VMD Tcl script that draws the C-alpha trace (Angstrom):
set ca {
  {-54.89 55.12 139.81}
  {-52.24 55.38 137.11}
  {-52.12 59.17 137.34}
  {-52.71 59.43 141.09}
  {-50.11 60.84 143.44}
  {-48.22 58.27 145.45}
  {-48.48 58.45 149.21}
  {-45.49 59.33 151.35}
  {-42.86 58.09 151.94}
  {-43.11 56.38 148.52}
  {-43.40 59.56 146.48}
  {-40.24 61.13 147.94}
  {-38.31 57.86 147.93}
  {-39.10 57.14 144.27}
  {-38.50 60.77 143.23}
  {-35.07 60.63 144.84}
  {-34.34 57.32 143.12}
  {-35.50 58.77 139.80}
  {-32.95 61.59 140.04}
  {-30.16 59.03 140.47}
  {-31.02 56.99 137.37}
  {-28.93 57.48 134.25}
  {-31.46 55.97 131.85}
  {-35.13 55.03 131.56}
  {-35.85 52.19 133.96}
  {-38.98 50.09 134.23}
  {-39.82 48.20 137.42}
  {-42.47 45.47 137.54}
  {-43.87 45.61 141.06}
  {-46.03 43.44 143.28}
  {-46.71 42.95 146.97}
  {-47.92 45.27 149.70}
  {-46.77 48.42 147.93}
  {-49.00 47.62 144.93}
  {-51.90 46.62 147.15}
  {-51.67 49.91 149.05}
  {-50.93 52.28 146.17}
  {-52.80 50.78 143.22}
  {-55.68 49.02 144.92}
  {-56.03 51.64 147.67}
  {-56.04 49.28 150.65}
  {-54.45 50.20 153.92}
  {-51.39 47.99 153.96}
  {-48.19 48.63 155.88}
  {-44.98 47.64 154.12}
  {-41.43 48.93 154.05}
  {-40.47 47.76 150.57}
  {-41.34 47.84 146.91}
  {-41.13 44.24 145.70}
  {-39.75 44.18 142.15}
  {-39.71 41.08 139.95}
  {-38.35 42.58 136.71}
  {-36.00 45.49 136.06}
  {-35.58 46.89 132.57}
  {-33.05 49.61 131.86}
  {-30.79 50.12 134.85}
  {-28.69 47.27 136.21}
  {-30.52 45.54 139.11}
  {-27.32 45.51 141.19}
  {-27.01 49.28 140.78}
  {-30.65 49.73 141.79}
  {-30.10 47.60 144.88}
  {-27.07 49.72 145.80}
  {-29.00 52.95 145.26}
  {-32.30 52.03 146.86}
  {-32.07 48.57 148.41}
  {-32.07 47.64 152.06}
  {-29.30 49.51 153.89}
  {-28.83 52.10 151.12}
  {-28.69 55.85 151.70}
  {-32.23 56.18 150.29}
  {-33.43 53.46 152.66}
  {-31.89 55.22 155.65}
  {-33.38 58.56 154.58}
  {-36.92 57.39 153.72}
  {-37.22 54.20 155.81}
  {-38.42 52.25 152.74}
  {-36.47 50.36 150.09}
  {-36.55 48.37 146.84}
  {-36.46 44.60 147.13}
  {-35.44 42.84 143.92}
  {-37.33 39.56 144.36}
  {-35.72 36.41 143.03}
  {-37.87 33.59 144.41}
  {-41.45 34.61 143.65}
  {-43.61 32.84 141.07}
  {-45.97 34.78 138.83}
  {-48.16 34.01 135.83}
  {-46.28 33.53 132.58}
  {-48.16 36.18 130.57}
  {-48.47 38.79 133.32}
  {-46.68 41.40 131.17}
  {-49.66 41.60 128.82}
  {-51.75 42.77 131.78}
  {-49.45 45.02 133.86}
  {-50.87 48.36 134.91}
  {-49.09 51.72 134.97}
  {-48.56 53.14 138.42}
  {-47.90 56.87 138.87}
  {-47.70 57.37 135.11}
  {-45.95 60.61 134.18}
  {-44.65 61.24 137.69}
  {-40.97 60.51 137.07}
  {-38.36 61.38 134.45}
  {-36.64 57.99 134.14}
  {-38.59 55.65 136.40}
  {-41.61 53.71 135.11}
  {-43.59 51.63 137.57}
  {-45.68 48.72 136.32}
  {-47.88 46.76 138.70}
  {-49.33 43.28 138.49}
  {-53.08 43.35 138.05}
  {-55.14 41.82 140.85}
  {-55.42 38.20 139.55}
  {-51.70 38.01 138.82}
  {-50.94 39.60 142.18}
  {-52.99 36.92 143.97}
  {-51.31 34.12 142.02}
  {-47.85 35.51 142.79}
  {-48.65 35.08 146.51}
  {-49.84 31.50 146.17}
  {-46.56 29.64 146.74}
  {-45.65 31.52 149.91}
  {-49.15 31.45 151.45}
  {-48.39 33.12 154.77}
  {-50.97 34.96 156.90}
  {-50.16 38.31 155.29}
  {-50.73 36.81 151.81}
  {-54.13 35.45 152.79}
  {-55.10 38.84 154.25}
  {-54.03 40.51 151.00}
  {-56.17 38.07 148.99}
  {-59.14 38.86 151.23}
  {-58.63 42.59 150.65}
  {-58.45 42.10 146.90}
  {-61.55 39.89 146.98}
  {-63.51 42.70 148.64}
  {-62.79 45.04 145.73}
  {-64.38 44.74 142.32}
  {-62.96 42.59 139.58}
  {-61.48 39.51 141.26}
  {-62.93 36.63 139.26}
  {-62.37 33.10 140.66}
  {-62.64 31.58 137.17}
  {-59.90 33.88 135.86}
  {-57.70 32.87 138.81}
  {-58.21 29.17 138.13}
  {-57.66 29.52 134.37}
  {-54.44 31.53 134.77}
  {-53.21 29.16 137.44}
  {-53.78 26.16 135.19}
  {-52.41 27.70 132.00}
  {-49.62 30.02 133.20}
  {-48.25 28.77 136.51}
  {-47.93 24.98 136.89}
  {-44.58 24.55 135.15}
  {-42.86 26.81 137.69}
  {-44.37 25.45 140.91}
  {-42.09 23.38 143.09}
  {-44.90 21.55 144.91}
  {-47.93 21.58 142.59}
  {-50.11 19.44 144.88}
  {-49.60 21.95 147.69}
  {-50.35 24.93 145.43}
  {-53.42 23.14 144.00}
  {-54.74 22.77 147.55}
  {-53.86 26.35 148.43}
  {-55.69 27.66 145.35}
  {-58.78 25.61 146.22}
  {-58.74 26.96 149.78}
  {-58.25 30.53 148.54}
  {-61.12 30.16 146.06}
  {-63.36 28.97 148.92}
  {-62.24 31.95 151.01}
  {-62.97 34.33 148.11}
  {-66.42 32.78 147.60}
  {-67.26 33.27 151.29}
  {-66.19 36.91 151.15}
  {-67.97 37.76 147.92}
  {-71.30 36.02 148.60}
  {-74.01 38.64 148.24}
  {-75.50 39.44 151.61}
  {-79.22 38.78 151.79}
  {-81.25 41.64 153.10}
  {-84.37 41.24 155.22}
  {-87.11 39.29 153.51}
  {-90.14 41.34 152.56}
  {-93.56 39.74 152.50}
  {-94.93 39.16 149.04}
}
mol new
graphics top color blue
foreach p $ca { graphics top sphere $p radius 0.5 }
foreach p [lrange $ca 0 end-1] q [lrange $ca 1 end] { graphics top cylinder $p $q radius 0.2 }
display resetview
């Protein structure tokens, strides 16, 4: 999807933001925007969740495109610079380009599916569980990769590790139920 055209209102919103940037700016994105645009699932959201900003000052970006900004009023979507999320330590080695070559100054990087799931683990609200189910239906979500990254890249930043351990176990069970191959009708041998 890296060279695919973004859906509206995202395309116009991000193009308008791009024209306001004075220098190359890289945004590391996650959340519903990534699920909808990169993983092609129908997902309604009004924001682009951003965990890292490189280039432009995050405060300037929030003023230009954050909630309540002129761009937000015009396009009805906004940037949300996230400060409380947890994500795997080495996620940057796996980020994916989103809308590569679409903008002059703006570069969008998206968490890949395992890192995206793990970033939702601490919050664990209904919407997060629905997102995990959507991602589990697509190809490439490996429960062993989730467990390994959780154990090696996340524990040091979790505030309630016992709770997150339980949540991961429940999510892995949910993923296993969703991805179990369906048996077809038995044919006599």
